[in-house]
C-alpha positions as CSV (number, residue, x, y, z in Angstrom):
1,M,2.7,-18.3,27.1
2,N,-0.5,-19.0,29.3
3,N,-3.8,-17.4,30.2
4,I,-4.0,-15.3,27.1
5,E,-7.4,-13.6,26.8
6,I,-9.0,-12.6,23.5
7,K,-11.0,-9.7,23.4
8,K,-13.0,-8.0,20.9
9,V,-12.9,-4.4,20.7
10,E,-15.9,-2.9,21.2
11,T,-15.1,0.8,22.3
12,L,-13.4,3.6,20.7
13,R,-11.0,3.4,23.5
14,E,-10.3,-0.2,22.3
15,L,-9.6,0.8,19.2
16,K,-6.9,3.2,19.7
17,A,-5.4,0.7,22.1
18,F,-5.3,-1.8,19.0
19,I,-3.7,1.0,16.6
20,Q,-1.3,2.0,19.6
21,F,-0.1,-1.9,20.2
22,F,2.2,-1.3,16.6
23,Y,3.9,1.6,17.8
24,D,4.3,0.3,21.6
25,L,6.0,-2.8,19.7
26,Y,8.8,-1.6,17.5
27,R,9.1,2.0,19.2
28,D,12.7,1.0,19.2
29,N,13.3,-0.7,16.1
30,P,15.2,1.8,13.1
31,C,13.5,-0.1,10.6
32,A,9.9,0.3,11.1
33,V,8.0,3.4,10.3
34,P,5.0,4.6,12.4
35,Y,1.6,4.8,10.4
36,L,-0.3,8.1,10.5
37,Y,-2.4,7.6,13.6
38,G,-5.5,9.7,12.3
39,E,-5.4,7.2,8.7
40,E,-5.2,4.5,10.7
41,L,-8.5,6.0,12.9
42,K,-10.5,6.8,10.1
43,T,-9.8,3.5,8.5
44,L,-10.9,1.2,10.8
45,R,-13.8,3.0,11.9
46,K,-16.9,1.2,10.3
47,D,-18.6,5.1,9.6
48,K,-15.8,6.6,8.2
49,N,-14.3,4.1,5.7
50,P,-16.3,3.4,2.6
51,A,-15.0,-0.3,2.0
52,F,-17.6,-1.0,4.3
53,E,-20.2,-0.6,1.9
54,F,-18.8,-4.5,1.0
55,C,-16.6,-5.6,4.0
56,E,-17.4,-6.5,7.2
57,A,-15.2,-6.8,10.2
58,D,-14.0,-7.2,13.6
59,Y,-10.9,-6.3,15.5
60,F,-9.8,-8.2,18.3
61,L,-6.8,-7.7,21.2
62,A,-4.7,-10.6,23.1
63,Y,-4.0,-9.6,26.9
64,H,-1.6,-11.5,29.3
65,D,-1.8,-10.3,32.7
66,G,-3.9,-7.2,31.4
67,K,-1.3,-6.1,29.5
68,V,-1.9,-5.7,25.9
69,V,0.3,-8.6,23.8
70,G,-1.3,-8.9,20.5
71,R,-3.9,-7.5,18.1
72,V,-5.7,-8.7,14.6
73,A,-8.6,-7.3,12.5
74,A,-11.1,-10.2,10.9
75,M,-12.5,-9.0,7.8
76,I,-14.7,-10.4,5.0
77,N,-14.5,-8.2,1.6
78,H,-17.8,-10.1,0.0
79,R,-16.8,-8.4,-3.1
80,A,-13.6,-9.7,-3.7
81,N,-14.7,-13.4,-2.7
82,E,-17.8,-13.3,-5.1
83,R,-14.8,-11.8,-7.9
84,W,-12.7,-14.9,-7.2
85,N,-15.0,-17.6,-6.2
86,K,-13.9,-17.9,-2.7
87,R,-14.9,-17.7,1.1
88,M,-11.8,-16.3,2.7
89,V,-11.6,-14.6,5.7
90,R,-8.8,-12.3,5.9
91,F,-6.9,-11.3,8.8
92,G,-4.7,-7.9,9.0
93,W,-3.4,-5.6,11.5
94,F,-1.3,-8.4,13.0
95,D,1.3,-8.3,15.6
96,F,1.9,-9.9,18.3
97,I,5.0,-10.6,20.6
98,D,8.1,-12.7,20.1
99,D,5.3,-16.0,21.2
100,I,3.9,-18.5,19.2
101,D,1.1,-19.0,21.7
102,V,-0.5,-15.5,21.1
103,C,-0.4,-15.5,17.3
104,R,-1.7,-19.0,17.4
105,A,-4.3,-17.5,20.0
106,L,-5.0,-14.7,17.6
107,V,-5.3,-16.9,14.4
108,D,-7.7,-19.6,15.8
109,T,-9.9,-16.1,16.8
110,V,-10.3,-14.8,13.3
111,A,-10.8,-18.8,12.0
112,Q,-13.6,-19.6,14.6
113,W,-14.8,-15.8,13.2
114,G,-14.8,-16.8,9.9
115,K,-16.2,-20.4,9.7
116,D,-19.3,-18.8,12.0
117,K,-19.8,-17.0,8.6
118,G,-19.5,-19.8,6.2
119,M,-15.7,-19.5,5.1
120,D,-13.4,-22.2,4.4
121,C,-10.2,-20.9,3.9
122,I,-8.0,-17.7,6.0
123,G,-5.9,-15.8,4.5
124,G,-3.7,-12.6,4.8
125,P,-2.3,-10.1,5.4
126,F,-4.9,-7.8,3.9
127,G,-6.5,-4.8,4.3
128,F,-10.4,-4.3,3.4
129,E,-9.8,-3.3,-0.2
130,D,-6.3,-3.3,-2.5
131,M,-4.8,0.5,-1.5
132,D,-4.6,-1.1,1.9
133,R,-1.4,-2.6,3.3
134,E,-0.8,-6.1,2.1
135,G,1.6,-8.8,3.1
136,M,3.8,-10.0,5.5
137,L,7.1,-9.4,5.2
138,V,9.3,-12.2,4.8
139,E,13.1,-10.5,3.0
140,G,14.0,-7.3,3.9
141,F,14.0,-6.8,8.0
142,D,16.9,-4.5,7.9
143,R,15.7,-1.8,5.5
144,L,14.0,1.3,6.2
145,S,9.9,1.0,5.9
146,T,7.6,3.3,4.7
147,L,4.5,4.2,5.5
148,Y,2.8,2.3,2.6
149,I,3.6,-1.2,3.7
150,N,3.6,-3.6,6.4
151,Y,6.3,-4.0,8.9
152,N,6.7,-6.7,10.5
153,N,9.5,-8.3,12.9
154,E,11.3,-11.8,11.4
155,Y,9.6,-14.1,13.8
156,Y,6.4,-13.5,12.2
157,P,6.7,-15.5,8.8
158,R,8.2,-18.3,10.9
159,F,5.5,-18.6,13.0
160,M,3.0,-18.9,10.0
161,E,5.2,-21.9,8.6
162,Q,4.4,-23.1,11.6
163,L,0.7,-22.9,12.2
164,G,0.5,-24.6,8.9
165,F,0.0,-21.8,6.5
166,R,1.6,-21.7,3.3
167,K,2.4,-18.8,0.9
168,D,-0.1,-17.9,-1.8
169,N,1.3,-14.6,-3.2
170,D,4.6,-12.5,-3.5
171,W,4.9,-8.9,-3.6
172,V,8.5,-7.5,-4.3
173,E,9.5,-3.5,-3.8
174,C,13.0,-2.3,-5.3
175,R,15.1,0.4,-4.6
176,I,16.1,2.4,-7.3
177,K,19.0,5.3,-7.8
178,V,18.0,8.4,-9.6
179,P,20.2,8.5,-12.9
180,E,21.6,11.6,-13.2
181,V,20.8,11.5,-16.9
182,T,17.6,9.9,-18.1
183,P,18.3,6.4,-19.8
184,R,18.5,6.3,-23.2
185,K,15.7,3.7,-23.9
186,F,13.3,6.0,-21.6
187,A,14.1,8.9,-24.0
188,L,14.3,7.7,-27.4
189,T,11.1,5.8,-26.6
190,A,9.1,8.8,-25.4
191,E,10.2,10.9,-28.4
192,L,9.2,8.1,-30.4
193,V,5.3,7.6,-29.1
194,Q,5.4,11.8,-28.8
195,K,5.5,11.7,-32.9
196,R,4.0,8.3,-33.4
197,Y,0.6,8.1,-31.4
198,N,0.6,11.4,-30.1
199,L,0.8,10.1,-26.4
200,Q,1.5,13.1,-24.5
201,V,1.9,14.0,-21.2
202,R,0.2,15.9,-19.0
203,K,0.3,18.1,-15.8
204,Y,-3.3,18.6,-13.8
205,G,-4.2,20.7,-10.9
206,V,-5.9,20.0,-8.1
207,L,-9.4,21.4,-9.2
208,D,-9.3,18.9,-12.1
209,F,-8.5,15.8,-10.2
210,V,-11.1,17.0,-7.1
211,K,-13.7,18.6,-9.5
212,R,-13.6,17.9,-13.0
213,G,-13.0,14.4,-13.0
214,K,-9.6,13.6,-13.4
215,G,-9.4,12.2,-10.3
216,K,-12.2,9.3,-10.7
217,E,-10.7,9.2,-14.5
218,L,-7.3,8.1,-13.0
219,F,-8.1,5.5,-10.4
220,D,-10.8,4.2,-13.5
221,I,-7.5,3.1,-15.1
222,V,-6.8,1.5,-12.1
223,N,-9.9,-0.5,-12.1
224,R,-9.4,-1.3,-15.8
225,T,-5.3,-2.3,-15.3
226,Y,-5.6,-4.0,-11.6
227,D,-8.9,-6.2,-12.6
228,G,-7.0,-9.6,-13.4
229,L,-4.2,-9.1,-10.3
230,Y,-4.4,-11.6,-7.5
231,G,-7.3,-10.7,-5.1
232,F,-8.3,-7.6,-6.4
233,S,-11.7,-6.1,-6.3
234,H,-12.6,-2.9,-7.9
235,L,-13.0,0.5,-6.4
236,S,-16.5,2.1,-6.0
237,D,-17.2,5.4,-6.3
238,D,-16.9,5.9,-2.8
239,Q,-13.8,4.6,-2.4
240,I,-12.2,6.5,-5.1
241,S,-13.7,9.6,-4.0
242,R,-11.6,9.2,-0.9
243,L,-8.3,8.6,-2.2
244,V,-8.4,11.4,-4.4
245,N,-9.4,13.7,-1.6
246,D,-7.1,12.0,1.0
247,Y,-4.0,11.4,-1.6
248,I,-4.2,13.3,-4.4
249,R,-5.4,16.3,-3.5
250,R,-2.4,16.4,-1.1
251,A,0.2,15.4,-3.8
252,D,3.2,17.5,-5.0
253,L,1.2,17.5,-8.8
254,N,4.5,18.1,-10.3
255,L,5.2,14.3,-9.3
256,V,1.9,13.3,-10.6
257,T,2.5,12.4,-14.3
258,C,-0.6,11.4,-16.6
259,V,-0.6,10.4,-20.2
260,V,-3.2,11.0,-22.7
261,D,-4.0,10.3,-26.4
262,A,-4.3,13.1,-28.0
263,N,-6.2,11.7,-30.8
264,N,-8.9,10.7,-28.5
265,D,-10.1,13.9,-26.5
266,D,-7.4,13.9,-24.3
267,R,-8.2,10.9,-22.9
268,M,-6.3,9.5,-19.8
269,V,-4.3,6.4,-20.6
270,G,-2.1,5.8,-18.1
271,F,-0.3,7.9,-15.3
272,G,2.2,7.5,-12.1
273,V,2.0,9.3,-9.1
274,S,5.2,10.0,-6.6
275,F,5.0,11.5,-3.0
276,P,8.2,12.2,-1.4
277,S,9.5,9.5,1.1
278,F,7.7,10.3,5.0
279,S,9.8,7.1,6.3
280,R,12.3,9.5,8.4
281,A,9.7,12.3,9.4
282,L,7.2,10.0,10.6
283,Q,10.1,8.8,12.6
284,H,10.4,11.8,14.5
285,T,6.8,11.5,15.0
286,R,5.2,11.0,18.4
287,D,3.6,7.4,17.1
288,G,2.4,8.7,13.8
289,R,0.3,11.7,15.4
290,L,0.5,15.5,13.6
291,L,0.5,17.2,17.2
292,P,2.4,19.0,18.4
293,M,5.4,18.9,15.6
294,G,4.5,16.0,13.5
295,W,2.8,18.4,11.2
296,W,6.3,20.4,11.0
297,Q,8.0,17.0,10.3
298,L,5.6,16.3,7.2
299,L,5.9,19.6,6.0
300,R,9.4,19.8,5.5
301,V,9.0,17.0,3.0
302,M,5.6,18.1,1.5
303,K,6.9,21.4,0.5
304,W,10.3,21.6,0.8
305,H,10.9,17.8,0.0
306,K,13.6,17.6,2.6
307,T,14.3,13.9,1.9
308,D,16.5,12.2,-0.4
309,T,13.9,8.9,-1.6
310,V,10.5,9.2,-3.1
311,D,8.0,6.8,-3.3
312,L,6.7,5.8,-6.4
313,L,3.1,4.4,-5.6
314,L,0.9,4.0,-7.9
315,I,2.1,2.9,-11.8
316,A,-0.8,2.1,-14.4
317,V,-1.6,2.2,-18.0
318,L,-4.2,0.9,-20.1
319,P,-3.4,-2.4,-21.7
320,E,-3.8,-1.3,-25.0
321,Y,-1.2,1.6,-24.6
322,R,1.5,-0.8,-23.1
323,M,3.1,-1.6,-26.1
324,K,2.7,1.9,-27.6
325,G,5.5,3.1,-24.7
326,A,3.4,5.2,-22.3
327,N,5.2,4.2,-19.7
328,A,8.0,5.5,-21.2
329,L,6.4,8.5,-21.1
330,I,5.7,8.6,-17.4
331,F,9.0,7.2,-16.3
332,N,10.8,9.9,-18.3
333,D,8.9,12.8,-17.0
334,L,9.0,11.6,-13.2
335,I,13.0,11.0,-13.5
336,S,13.1,14.8,-14.6
337,W,11.3,15.8,-11.5
338,Y,12.7,13.3,-9.3
339,R,16.5,15.1,-10.4
340,R,14.9,18.5,-10.6
341,Y,13.9,18.1,-6.2
342,G,16.9,16.7,-5.6
343,F,16.3,12.7,-5.0
344,K,18.5,10.3,-5.1
345,W,16.6,6.9,-4.7
346,A,12.9,6.1,-5.8
347,E,11.2,3.3,-3.9
348,A,8.9,0.8,-5.9
349,M,5.8,0.2,-4.0
350,P,5.1,-3.9,-3.9
351,Q,4.9,-5.8,-7.2
352,M,3.9,-9.4,-7.8
353,E,6.5,-10.8,-8.3
354,T,5.2,-12.3,-11.4
355,N,4.6,-9.1,-13.0
356,H,7.6,-9.5,-15.3
357,G,5.7,-6.9,-17.5
358,V,6.2,-4.1,-14.6
359,L,9.8,-5.5,-13.4
360,D,11.5,-6.0,-16.4
361,Q,11.5,-2.3,-16.6
362,W,14.1,-1.7,-13.3
363,Q,16.7,-3.5,-15.8
364,Y,17.2,-0.3,-17.6
365,L,18.2,1.7,-14.2
366,E,20.4,0.9,-11.5
367,A,17.7,-1.0,-9.6
368,E,18.1,-3.7,-6.3
369,Q,15.0,-6.1,-5.4
370,H,15.7,-5.0,-1.4
371,R,12.3,-6.5,0.5
372,R,9.7,-9.0,-0.3
373,H,6.1,-9.5,1.3
374,R,4.0,-12.6,1.2
375,A,0.2,-13.5,1.7
376,Y,-0.6,-16.7,3.4
377,I,-3.5,-19.0,3.1
378,R,-4.8,-21.9,5.3
379,K,-7.6,-24.1,4.9
380,L,-10.3,-23.6,8.0
């Protein structure tokens, strides 16, 4: 395709066009899930996202004959680069029509932007930080996506390879059948660790998480547990406050299971956070917007669990408690709530393909690995 024009996003109107392109590109795709429009806007606005304490970014749109044909965000996470001793420019929010010239023009724009700022490699898709969506879909194009992962067409990874990118990391996702009876392994281990180590399941209220420090305690476990994982950089206090306010305070707290050490002043040592799946509900909204009736679609899921699937978003256990079976306590409790709410399936969010400690847990359940996301890298 000739005459591709790349334009930097400068105005709120252009930022809204940047967000809108995804909805327009995937409107008729039965597997794509619209992201919440308001959340996308808040994440991308530099005055709203606390990640800009340590990130910088610009956004670009590709035009052909006056029509948007692609988009990309160019980002530098200075904290992650320092942590991993890299000089990487990230690309994300990366979408384009089926034309390699559009893809190339967008990549070249990010690469030049990064070179001008002293970077020596380009990688992605990433977000600003690790709670954002990461990776390009390379397997599972025919599976319904979720609110929390990237969805893209099959030609994306093919173009990346043609442009000289190589695999840097893969995440895999599993679909798990909710058992009618809790697996014996989890039930027996849960009973044992309660007796032997005095580890206990705790359910907390909104005020506990928002006002009494349990939200920060939860994400401090994320910082410790995820510290050595690919590309991770610690969440700041402002980021934690945003995550608690945007997600935990809206959650059905029956689906947030915490494990505490009753021998150590009820110190939180692990947790699992689940949300009912919003995938089908979001497909019935107008491009991820809550108005006029999008709010009703989401309320049906949040309040009355009108979905057969639950998303297991986060699970983390402090290293010193993993061998003590804290994971079994989490699964034992969550499975009981999944059955009570009538969920038939659980979607495990992306886990690194090398994280066998987590992936091996699914052997005790009827699980299928059905999606894979990839981070690519290339020298500048």
